[in-house]
N, C-alpha and C positions, 0 to 999 in steps of 0.2 A: 167790707166793714165800713162803718160810718163814724166819723170823728167830729166832735164839736170843739172848735178852738175859740177860747174867750181871751181876747187880746185887743188893746186899744192903740197900739203902735202900728200905723199904716205901713211903714217900711218893712217892719218885721212880718206883718200879715202877708204882704205880697210875696216875700221870699218863702215863708213857710207854706203858704197855699200852693205855690208851684211845686215845691219839693214833696209835700204830703200827697198831693193828687197824682204826682208822677209815680208814686209807689203803688197806685191803684186803689187808694182809699177815697171814699166819698167824704166831703168836708163841708160843714156849715161854720159860719163865722159870726161871733157875737162880740161887739165892742163895749158892751155894758152888761151889768148884772141883770138889768131888766130885759134886755134882748136875749140873754142866755136863758133866763127863766121861761120866756115865751117859747123859745125853741125846744127846751126840755119838756114843756107841757104838751107840745104838739108833735114831738118826734121821739124816736128811739135811737140811742147811740151805743157804740161799743167802747168808746173812750172819750173822756172829757179832758181837755187841756186847759188849765186855769192859770191865768195871770193873777198875781196877788193884788196889785194896785190897779183898780178900775175907776172910771170917773164917778160912778154912783155907788161904790161899795168896795168890798175886797173879796179876794178868792177864798179866804178862810170861811167867811160867813156863807158864801155861796156853796162851798163844800158841805158845810153843816146842813144847809137846807136840802141839798141833793140827797144827803145820807138819810134824811127822814123818810124817803120813799124809794130810794134806789141804791143798789150796790155796784153801779157802773164804775169801772176803773177810772181813777182820777190821777192825772199827772200835773204837778204844780210847775209852772214856768214863771220864774221871777228873778228880780235883781237882788232880793233879800237872801243873804248867805249866812245869817246868824244860825248857829246850831239850834238854838231854841225854836226858831221859826221852822227849821227843817223837822224837828221832832214833833212840834205841834201839828204841822201839816200832815204828817204820817199818822199821828195819834187821833186826829179828828176824822180820819177815813181816807186820806190820800194814799195812793199806791206807790208813787215815786216822786222825785223832786229833781229839777235841774235848774241851775242858776245862770243868769245872763252875765257876761257873754258866754256863749256855748258854741261848740262845733256842731254843724248841722248833722253830720254823720252820727254824732253821739245821741242827739235827740231822736233821730230816726231809729237808731238801735234800741233806745228805750221804748219807743212806741211799739216796735216789733215784739220786744220781750214782754211788755205788759199784755198785749193782745194775745200772745201765745200762751202765757201763764193763765190768763183769764179763760181762754178756750179750753185749756187742759183741765182747769179747775171745774168748769161748768159741765164738762163732758166726761167726768170721772165715772168709773163703773161702780162706785159705791151706791148702796141703796138710797131711796128717797128719804129714808128716816134713819138717823143714828141715835142709839140710846144706850146709856150705861151710867152707873153711879148717880142715878136720879136726874141726869141731864138728857134731854131729848132735843134733837135738831131736826126740824122739818126743812129739808134742803130745797124743796120746790117753793117754799114761801120765805126762805132765809130767816127763819125764826128759831130761837133757842129758848127752852123752858127748863127751869130747875124745880123739880117737885111740882110741876104744873103751873109755875109762875113764870110769866114771860120776862126774859132778861133783856137789858138794853146794852148790846154790844156794838162796838165800832166794826167797820168792815174788816179791818185787819185782825181784830180779836176774834171775829166770827171765823175767818179763814184759818187762823191758828188753832182754834178749838176743833174745827173740822179735821184738820190734819192730825191732831192728837187722837181723836176718837176713831179715825180711820185706821190707826195703827196701835191698837190696844196692847199694853204690856211689851212694847217694843221701844228700845232706847233710840231716840232721834238726836243726832248731833246738831249743834248750832248751824253747821254748814249745810246740812240737809234741809233744815227749816228755812234758812235764809235763801237758799237756792230755789226752793219751791215757791215761796211766797213773796220774796223781795229780791232786789238786785244786790247780792252780797258783795259786789265789787266796790260799792260806794261806802265811803268811810262813815256816813251818817246812819247807815243801816248795818250795824255791826253787832258783835256779841253784847255790848253794853246796852244798845237799843233793844235787842231781843229780850234781855233781862228785864227791862222796863215793861215791855209788852206782857211778858209772862206774869210779872208781879201784878199788873193791873187786871189781867184776866183772872188771876187767882182771887183777887178781892171780890170778883163778881160771881164766881162759881163755888169757891171753897167755903165750908162752914167755918174753918179756922185758917185764914190766909197765911198766918205766921207759921202754921204747922200744916202745910198742904198734904192732903191725902190722895188727891186726884192727879195733879200735875206734880210729879216728884222730880227732884234734882238728883241725877246720878253723877256724883262728883268725878270730874275729869273726863266725862263722857258726853253728857247731854241731859235730856229730859225724857220722862216716860209718863204715858197715861196709864195710871195704876188702876186696874179694874179689881 
């Protein structure tokens, strides 16, 4: 598997490069947004690690740009530890978030977990197309339509919708959803965050988001894709 590390701190680059390559991963390094864009245009990656603060831009904008054309997993690596930054990073399409300073073992564990979840998600036995309630997902193209109209979903909203549609009329607990799509051990990806994601997904797919008919809440248990 191949990883792109976008980071401008040379001392951190040296340490991470050695550790990541020692795990058997191929690694490319970009010290600016411009370098990262060039590498992304000319190569294919299984994971992108983004620092927020870069000399010619920031990781949030780079993430948004990546999400215009790719659903590659993104891990934010930054000194910013404000909860609003964490939520925004996840909301615009990030898959996980780790703040500096961090333990190398924790970072490697996150890398392994993200790549494992991505591999499991991309190699699921579900059909190439999912369809119900007027919603159609073309999994090979990562596109979602409602009554024939293309929807603009973030990567996490897309994964969340896929998980619901793969399990019609089955109650999914918050723990099941978090364990499948995110690292539920982190306090910034918890039940409250999941509630935010579900509310935002409802605004994009429900006819009446305040009275959802597709993603229903089963009080005390979880959520269900109501067919």
